[in-house]
N, C-alpha and C positions, 0 to 999 in steps of 0.2 A: 447487508450485500456485503461483498468481499471483493474489492477491487486491488489488482495490482498491475503490473506492467512486464509481460513475457519477453524473453529474450530469446535469439537463435543459437545462444550457447548452454551450455550445463541440461539439456533436455531433459533426461531422466530423472535429476533431482527436483525440476520444476513440476515433472509429472508426477512424482512421488508426493511434492508438495500440495497439488492440485486433489489428490486422491484423498487427503488427511483433510482437506477443507469441504470437500464436497458430503459429508456427515452434518456439517455445521450449518451448510448453506447450499441451495441448488442454484442461487444467482449470483454466479461469479464473474467479474468484468475484467478485461485486461485493456490499457489504453494504450495506443501504439501509435507510431508516425504510419501516415497512409500506405507508403512502400512497404513496410515489413507487416501488415496484416495477412496479406495474400500466402505468404510464406508462413505464417503463424497458422493459419485457419486449419491446415489439414492436420497440423501435428496435436492442436489442442482444439477437436471437433466439439466440445462441450462447453469452451468458453465462448463469451458475449465479448464480441471486440467493440471498442472505442477509438474512432479516429481521434489522434492529436493534430491539433493544427499550429500549434505552437510549440515548437522541437527547440533543443540547442543548437541543432544544425540551418534551422531556419532563423534562429532568433541571435544566433552568435558565430555561426560558422564554424563550430567546434566539430571534431571529427568524429566524434560519438552521438550519435542521434537520439535523444532520450526527451520523452514526453512533458510536457510541462504540468506542473502539479496544479495550476490555475487550470486546466481542461479537466481535471479530473473532478475538481471542484464544481467545474458549472455543470458538468453531466451529471452531479448528485444534487444539485438545487432543491429539486422539488422534495427530497427524502422527509420523512418525516421519523424515522428510524436510525439510529446508530449505524455506523458501518466501519469495517474495518480496511484500511490501508494497509498492505503487507508487501514487504519484498518476495517476488516470485519463488525464491528459494526456500521458504519457512515454513516448515512442518508444523501441523498444532495438533496436540494431543486432546483429544475432547474425553469427554465422557463426564458422568454423574462426580459432582465434586472438583471439577478439572479446572484449572486456572482459567479456561475460555468462559465457564460458568459466572466465576467472579468478576471479569473481564464485562462482560456480555450487562450482567447485573449493575455495573458501577458506571457504565457509560452514557446512560440516557441524558444525561445535564452537562456532560463536559467532555473531557480528552483522558484516554487512557493509552498509555505508551510503554514500550518495552523495548528490551534487547534480545538479541537472541540467543540461543545458548548453539556453540560450535561443539559436535560431537565428533572424535576423531576415530579410526578403524578399529580403535582398542577401547572405546568406550569413553574415554577421557573426555570429561564436559567441561568448558570453558566458557565464561561469558563474554561476547563480544560487546565491549563498552566505547567504543569509538564513535558511536551514533546510534540511533533508534531505528531498528527495523519493522515496528509495526506501531500503529495508531488507531484505537478505536475512536472515532469522532462522532460525537451529538449533532444532531441534526440543527440546520440554521447557523450555521457558524462560517458560511462561505463568504461572508462579506469581509473575515480576518485576512483572505486572499486577494482583494480586490486590489487590482493595480501589480500584482507579484508575479508575472508571466515569466520571471528569470530563474525561477525555483524549478527544478528538474529531477523526476525519478533519477537516481544513479548518480546524483551529484550531492555533495554535501551543502551544507547551510542550513537549508529548510527544515530539517528535522531538529535542530534546535531552536529556530526561530519560532516554530510553533508553539512548542511548550512555554516559550518566554514569552508571548504575545499573549496566550490564555492568560497566564498571571498578570501581565502588564494591562491589560484590559479589565481584571477582574474577574474571568471566566474562572474560576480556581479549577485545577485538574483534580480529578479524583484518585 
């Protein structure tokens, strides 16, 4: 499964990203606040939406309403296969021998994570290293997020907390 959180800006970039994912998985999910889902469904008809009950607005009154990472993890609790948690504007290059194949092969027991590569209009590539943009998470690690309602998609902290917690709990990342 591929899990993201779509938003109502930069629609073309997100549609392009989703097109690149559909070759990899027919199961693409977006977790969003209840109020956003009716606005997003007509734009992204191939996506399965999951309602986030804990958002940054409901938890903290923040102006940007982002879903809780804990809600994502809870929705995947019964998963037996690794799943990809990815920013909605990231395209994936697939194909035999691709990075995707390597990621999928190494994620069954732990965590694989990475940065995106920004490509400008002239084709210049630059690694974005101020945070992580995708995680391939092995199954049965939802207990790490117990009580972590404050982690939200679109806000920092949790993307550093997750690999550090894997290391601290001796669940070594691959």
